[in-house]
C-alpha positions as CSV (number, residue, x, y, z in Angstrom):
1,R,-17.0,11.5,0.2
2,G,-20.2,9.7,-0.2
3,L,-21.1,11.2,-3.5
4,D,-21.5,9.5,-7.0
5,H,-17.9,10.6,-8.7
6,E,-16.5,9.9,-12.1
7,A,-13.2,10.9,-11.1
8,V,-12.1,11.8,-7.4
9,G,-9.2,14.0,-6.8
10,R,-8.0,15.4,-3.5
11,S,-4.9,16.6,-1.9
12,K,-3.6,14.4,1.2
13,T,-2.1,15.7,4.4
14,G,0.8,13.6,5.6
15,M,1.4,11.8,8.7
16,G,5.3,12.0,8.5
17,Q,5.0,11.8,4.9
18,G,4.6,14.6,2.0
19,I,1.3,15.0,0.1
20,D,2.9,13.4,-3.0
21,Q,3.9,10.5,-1.3
22,R,0.6,9.7,0.5
23,C,-1.3,9.7,-2.8
24,V,1.4,7.3,-4.1
25,V,0.7,5.3,-0.9
26,E,-3.1,5.2,-1.2
27,F,-2.9,4.6,-4.9
28,E,-1.0,1.3,-4.0
29,V,-3.3,0.4,-1.3
30,L,-6.2,0.7,-3.5
31,R,-4.6,-1.3,-6.3
32,H,-4.0,-4.1,-3.6
33,A,-7.4,-3.9,-2.1
34,W,-8.9,-3.9,-5.8
35,S,-6.7,-7.2,-6.7
36,L,-8.3,-8.8,-3.7
37,G,-12.0,-8.3,-5.0
38,L,-12.8,-5.5,-2.2
39,K,-15.5,-3.1,-3.0
40,V,-13.3,-0.1,-3.7
41,P,-13.0,2.5,-6.6
42,K,-10.7,1.1,-9.2
43,P,-7.6,3.2,-9.2
44,I,-6.7,4.5,-12.7
45,L,-3.7,6.9,-12.1
46,V,-2.1,8.8,-9.6
47,E,-0.3,12.2,-10.3
48,S,2.1,13.2,-7.5
49,S,3.3,16.3,-9.0
50,T,1.6,19.7,-8.3
51,E,2.0,21.1,-11.9
52,P,-1.3,19.9,-13.7
53,L,-3.9,20.9,-11.0
54,G,-1.9,22.4,-8.3
55,A,-2.1,19.6,-5.8
56,P,-1.3,15.8,-6.1
57,F,-4.7,13.7,-7.1
58,L,-5.9,10.3,-7.8
59,V,-8.2,9.3,-10.4
60,V,-10.6,6.4,-9.7
61,S,-13.6,4.8,-11.3
62,R,-17.1,5.6,-11.0
63,L,-19.2,3.9,-8.2
64,T,-22.9,4.2,-7.1
65,G,-24.2,5.1,-3.8
66,R,-24.1,7.3,-1.0
67,Q,-23.0,7.7,2.4
68,E,-25.3,6.5,5.4
69,G,-24.9,7.0,9.0
70,D,-21.5,7.8,10.8
71,I,-19.1,6.2,13.0
72,F,-21.4,5.7,15.9
73,F,-24.8,5.4,14.2
74,P,-24.6,3.4,11.1
75,P,-27.5,2.3,8.8
76,V,-29.9,0.0,10.8
77,R,-29.6,-2.9,8.3
78,E,-28.1,-5.9,9.3
79,T,-27.3,-7.1,5.6
80,L,-24.9,-4.2,5.4
81,M,-23.2,-5.3,8.6
82,M,-22.6,-8.8,7.2
83,Q,-21.2,-7.3,4.1
84,L,-18.8,-5.2,5.9
85,A,-17.7,-8.2,8.0
86,E,-17.1,-10.1,4.8
87,Q,-15.0,-7.1,3.5
88,L,-12.9,-7.2,6.5
89,G,-12.4,-10.8,6.5
90,R,-11.2,-10.6,2.8
91,L,-8.9,-7.8,3.8
92,H,-7.2,-9.3,6.6
93,K,-6.7,-12.8,4.9
94,G,-4.9,-10.9,2.0
95,P,-1.0,-11.4,1.2
96,I,1.0,-8.3,2.3
97,D,4.2,-8.8,0.8
98,E,3.6,-7.0,-2.6
99,V,1.7,-4.0,-1.2
100,T,4.2,-3.4,1.7
101,K,6.9,-3.3,-1.0
102,A,5.0,-1.0,-3.4
103,A,3.6,1.4,-0.9
104,G,6.3,1.3,1.5
105,L,3.8,0.6,4.6
106,K,4.8,1.1,8.0
107,T,3.6,-0.5,11.2
108,K,1.4,1.4,13.6
109,S,0.4,0.4,17.2
110,F,2.4,-2.9,16.6
111,T,4.6,-3.7,19.7
112,A,4.2,-3.5,23.3
113,D,6.9,-0.9,23.0
114,E,5.1,1.1,20.5
115,L,1.8,1.1,22.1
116,R,3.6,2.4,25.2
117,A,5.1,5.0,23.7
118,E,1.9,6.2,22.1
119,L,-0.4,6.1,25.0
120,P,1.2,8.9,27.0
121,A,1.4,11.2,24.0
122,M,-2.4,10.8,23.6
123,R,-2.8,11.3,27.2
124,Q,-0.9,14.4,27.2
125,S,-2.9,15.8,24.3
126,I,-6.1,15.3,25.7
127,A,-5.1,16.7,29.0
128,R,-3.8,19.8,27.0
129,L,-7.0,20.4,25.2
130,D,-9.8,19.1,27.4
131,P,-11.2,19.6,31.1
132,P,-10.2,16.7,33.5
133,C,-12.7,13.6,32.7
134,R,-12.6,10.8,34.9
135,T,-14.1,8.5,32.3
136,I,-11.2,9.4,30.0
137,D,-8.7,9.0,32.9
138,I,-10.0,5.4,33.7
139,V,-10.0,4.1,30.1
140,I,-6.4,5.4,29.5
141,D,-5.3,3.9,32.7
142,W,-6.9,0.4,31.9
143,L,-5.1,0.5,28.4
144,E,-1.9,1.2,30.1
145,Q,-2.4,-1.8,32.5
146,Q,-3.4,-4.2,29.6
147,I,-0.7,-3.7,27.1
148,P,1.7,-6.6,28.5
149,T,-1.5,-8.7,27.9
150,I,-2.0,-7.9,24.4
151,S,-1.0,-10.5,21.8
152,G,1.4,-8.6,19.4
153,P,1.0,-9.3,15.5
154,I,4.5,-10.5,15.4
155,T,4.3,-13.3,17.9
156,S,0.9,-14.3,17.0
157,G,1.4,-14.2,13.3
158,L,-1.3,-11.8,12.8
159,I,0.4,-9.2,10.6
160,T,-2.2,-7.7,8.2
161,L,-3.2,-4.9,6.2
162,V,-5.4,-2.5,8.5
163,H,-7.6,0.0,7.3
164,G,-7.2,2.4,10.1
165,D,-10.4,4.5,10.0
166,L,-13.2,2.1,8.8
167,A,-16.6,3.0,9.8
168,F,-19.8,4.1,7.8
169,H,-18.4,7.6,7.7
170,N,-16.2,6.2,5.1
171,I,-18.3,3.7,3.5
172,M,-21.0,4.1,0.4
173,V,-24.2,2.0,0.3
174,D,-26.8,1.8,-2.2
175,G,-29.9,0.3,-0.6
176,N,-29.2,-2.6,1.0
177,D,-25.6,-3.1,-0.8
178,L,-22.3,-2.0,0.4
179,T,-20.6,-0.4,-2.7
180,A,-17.6,1.1,-1.5
181,L,-15.0,1.4,1.3
182,L,-13.2,4.9,0.9
183,D,-10.5,6.8,2.2
184,W,-7.5,4.3,2.6
185,E,-4.9,7.2,3.5
186,M,-4.5,5.8,6.8
187,A,-3.8,2.1,6.0
188,H,-1.0,0.6,7.7
189,L,0.5,-2.9,8.8
190,G,-1.1,-4.0,12.1
191,H,-3.0,-6.1,14.1
192,P,-6.5,-7.1,12.7
193,A,-8.0,-6.2,16.0
194,Q,-7.5,-2.6,15.4
195,D,-10.1,-2.4,12.5
196,L,-12.6,-4.9,14.4
197,G,-12.0,-3.1,17.7
198,Y,-12.9,0.2,15.8
199,V,-16.2,-1.0,14.2
200,K,-17.3,-3.1,17.1
201,G,-19.3,-0.3,18.8
202,A,-21.3,0.4,15.7
203,V,-21.7,-3.2,14.7
204,E,-23.3,-4.0,18.2
205,T,-26.0,-1.2,17.5
206,V,-27.4,-3.3,14.7
207,T,-26.5,-7.0,15.2
208,T,-24.5,-9.3,17.5
209,W,-20.6,-9.4,17.6
210,Q,-20.9,-13.1,17.0
211,K,-22.7,-13.2,13.9
212,F,-20.5,-10.1,12.6
213,M,-17.5,-12.4,13.4
214,D,-19.1,-15.5,12.1
215,A,-19.3,-13.8,8.5
216,Y,-15.7,-12.3,9.1
217,H,-14.4,-15.9,9.6
218,A,-16.5,-17.2,6.7
219,A,-14.7,-14.6,4.4
220,G,-11.1,-16.0,5.5
221,G,-10.6,-13.5,8.4
222,P,-8.1,-14.8,11.1
223,V,-9.1,-15.7,14.7
224,V,-8.6,-13.1,16.9
225,R,-8.6,-12.9,20.7
226,S,-11.7,-11.2,22.2
227,L,-9.2,-9.4,24.6
228,D,-7.2,-8.0,21.9
229,V,-10.5,-6.4,20.4
230,D,-11.7,-5.1,23.4
231,F,-8.1,-3.4,23.8
232,Y,-8.0,-1.8,20.3
233,A,-11.7,-0.8,20.6
234,L,-10.8,1.5,23.7
235,W,-7.7,2.3,22.1
236,G,-9.4,3.7,18.7
237,G,-11.8,5.5,21.0
238,I,-9.1,7.4,22.8
239,W,-7.2,8.1,19.6
240,L,-10.5,9.4,17.9
241,Y,-11.2,11.2,21.2
242,S,-7.8,13.2,20.9
243,V,-8.4,13.7,17.2
244,F,-11.9,15.3,18.0
245,L,-10.0,17.6,20.4
246,Q,-7.5,18.9,18.1
247,A,-10.1,19.6,15.5
248,R,-12.0,21.6,18.3
249,A,-8.8,23.5,19.1
250,G,-8.4,24.4,15.2
251,V,-12.0,25.6,15.2
252,V,-11.5,27.8,18.3
253,A,-8.4,29.2,16.9
254,G,-10.1,30.1,13.3
255,M,-7.8,27.6,11.5
256,L,-10.8,25.0,10.6
257,P,-13.8,27.4,9.5
258,D,-15.7,24.1,8.6
259,S,-19.4,23.7,9.8
260,Q,-19.0,19.8,9.7
261,V,-16.0,19.9,12.1
262,V,-18.1,22.2,14.5
263,V,-20.9,19.4,14.5
264,V,-18.2,16.8,15.0
265,C,-16.8,18.8,18.0
266,S,-20.2,19.9,19.5
267,H,-22.1,16.7,18.9
268,L,-19.9,13.5,18.8
269,L,-17.4,14.3,21.6
270,P,-19.9,13.7,24.3
271,I,-21.2,10.8,22.4
272,L,-17.8,9.4,22.3
273,R,-17.2,9.8,25.9
274,Q,-20.4,7.9,26.8
275,R,-19.7,5.0,24.4
276,L,-16.1,4.6,26.1
277,S,-17.8,4.4,29.3
278,Q,-20.2,1.8,28.2
279,Q,-17.4,-0.2,26.4
280,L,-15.3,-0.2,29.5
281,R,-18.1,-1.3,31.6
282,A,-19.0,-4.2,29.4
283,I,-15.0,-5.5,29.1
284,L,-15.0,-5.1,33.0
285,Q,-18.1,-7.2,33.3
286,R,-16.7,-10.0,30.9
287,Q,-13.5,-10.0,32.8
288,A,-15.1,-10.5,35.9
């Protein structure tokens, strides 16, 4: 990630799917994104068998650039944010029938019932792995209260392909040019507010949300209610918080001897708590 590769090969961990199937899914999603003119590596081939190299892998085209910034602290260049807005607009306006069939994509955080089912699991996971935190409790309580007010993608007609983890830790840049959107293994069908909410906090450290959304709409992105974006901004933060806690548990247990994971656990967890607090305060002020 973030390096200049002639060919990229890596095994995929599954979320209800085997490694071989995840490779196929990401390959088909990349083919779809490439056809939309998105800045992604051109997919060349997928090998789902473990026989050639010991694990399934993808081969994609060479791209220039490097990783700059991360999910909380992006490069402070407005031109990059406008390019990200344009890429998201292209993604969310694109047709989904062909890629849904080819990749067998599933919906995620899609309906009120799905949201109600996922939230208790995240709450329980956080409670098991972290000391009580009033900020986190209040954010989860607010999300629970807002679920009936969220416009689902079925009723609103906003069913799109969602990247699922799009921020500058998964983006390559070359100077003032965004050169690649990476790591599509979490792509699914869902509400475009999922991607928009996920990037909103980072966007607002560089430019105004209005400018970002103007560029998003100019590229064909659909009209999305601000309440839905606010909801998924906090939803994505709580999901990420639970993921960080699981990684920390893996480090403590000796299962993840990875210095990068240690940095994430020690440095980004308190930053994420602070970000969630700031976002909720801003949302409540707007609602008032």
